[in-house]
N, C-alpha and C positions, 0 to 999 in steps of 0.2 A: 400317303402309302397308298399304292394303286387299291381297288377293291378286283376281287374274280374267285372262281370260281374252278371246281374238282367235284366230278362226279364219279367215283367205279361204279361197275357192278362186275362181281367174280363171275363165273363159267360156271352155271348149274351144275350142280351133282347133289347128290344122297350119299346117304349113312344110313348106320343101322343105329339106330339109337337105344337104350339101356331096355326100353320097353319091348328090344326085338321086332322092334315093326318100322321100315323106313321112310323117312326124313330129309328135307331138304334142307343140304347142310347151310347155315348162317354166314359162314366164312368171317366171322365177324372180326378176330384177331388183324385178318391176312389185309379185312377192307380199313383200318384204322396202318396196317402199316404204311399199305398201297398213299390209301391218303396223306398221310406225312409225310412222302418219298419226295422234294420237289426239287427243282434244278439251280433255281433262287435263291439264293443266299438270305435276303431279306422276307421272303414267303416263312426261312422256317425262322427266324430270327421275329418274324409275324408276332406281337402279344396277344391279336383278338382275329380269333376263328373259333366259326361254329358249325358242328357234328352233328350231321343226323342220317343214323341207320339204321333202314331196313332186315329187316329178309331177304336176305338176293343184290345187297345197293346201298350206295353211301354216299353221303354229297360233303365236304371242305365246305364253308364259304368263307374267305382271307379278307380279313380287315372288312365287313358288314356293315354297312351303313344307310345315311338313305338313298343311294342310288344299287343298292345288293339285298334284296331279302331272301330269310327263307322261312316259309312253313312245312309245319309235319303234323301229322295226325300218326297214329298205329300202321299205318293201311300207305299214309303215300307220303311223299313230297315233294317240294316246287321250291323252283330257283332259281331270280330274275334279276340278270345286273339290266339297271337302265331306270326306263320310266313306261307304266299304260299313260297314254295322254286323253282315250273315254274312259277316266274312273268309274263316270256316276252311271255311265250306259251297264256297265258291268256291273254295280252297285246294284244299279235294278233287276238284271238280271237272276244274279244269284239269290235276292232278296235277305230275307230276314236274315241268314246267316252271317250278311257282311256287313259288317258298319260303315261309316266313314274314313273310319281308323285304320282300315282293313289294311294292311300293306299289298303292292302288286303280290306279295306271292301268294300274299295268301285267296286274292283275287284269281289269281293260274290255276291255283288249286282246287278252289271251287267253282270254279267254268268249266275246269277239266270235269271231276263230279258227276256235272250238270251236263254235261253235250259231247264229253269225248272227246274225240282228235279234234271233232270241228269244231273246237272251240277258237282253231288258228285261224281261221276267216272276220273272228269276229275281234279279237287285239289291234292295237291302233300305240305308236306312239314309236320308242327309240328300244330296244331289247335286244338280246340272248335268252335264253330259259333252260332249264332241264324240267323238267317233270320224272320221276320214278315212281309205277305204282307197284307197292311187293304183291298183291292178291292178285295181279295178272301179270306178273315179272317184266311188265311194260318201260320202255326207257322212251319218253317225249322231247326231241333238242332241239328251236327254230331262234332265228334271229328275224328282226323284222325286214324288210324292202332295203330303208337308208343301210344298214351294216356297218352303223355307227359303230359295236360292239361284236368284236368278235370269236367267234365258236368253233373249235375242231372239234373230230373222234377222232378216235383209233385205239389204240390197243396197247397195256401198261406192257410192260417186262415178264408176269406171270400171266401174260392172255388176257386180262380182267376189259372188258372196256371203258372205253375214257370220254368221258363230254369234259371241255377243257376251254374252258368262257377267259380270254388274256394269258398272258406266258407265262404261267403255272404247271407248267407241264413235270408231268410222274418224272424221276431218272429213269433210264432203258423204254423211254413210249417210242411208239413203231407203227405201223402204216397211219403216222394220220393223214387223216383229211383237211379241207376247209367245210365247216356247212358254209355254203354261200344265203346272203343277203337274197331273203325273201321263201328262202328252203326253208325244210324242217328234215328232222331223222327220226325214223323210228327203229325200237328192236319189238320182234312180236311180245 
């Protein structure tokens, strides 16, 4: 089965908590519902999906494996389809935080934590990725210049930001545009 991912970030909202203070609405139920809505029957039946959900954003990895990796901490997740060809150089840059067995998504996440968006010029390979930083409510998505892996951005039927790799668009997706090879997209 094909591998791909869907990342969804609902519009930011605040709610009045039981403590009578305003809090960011995590939209957890909405996230799971939107992540599970897909147009393709084979994705709906996929036995292998992995999820990462943080306040304000979530991702579904469809058929994760050697070419699709997911890495998550309590404040950030990264998902990458493809391969980074300069792994030894990246491991040296992030130091002891990454071992030789670190996934490409883990290397991506660690590079982001160290370099922020400046990590983009340091990546080599054939890939498409999405990274979500819950602390800054930032989404960063990019694909390499070869364009070997497709990547689109758009909106879900509920108005959430959508980043998708593969043909796994949620039902009702609209305003979908291609992220061109070598380009990146960022939400503040």
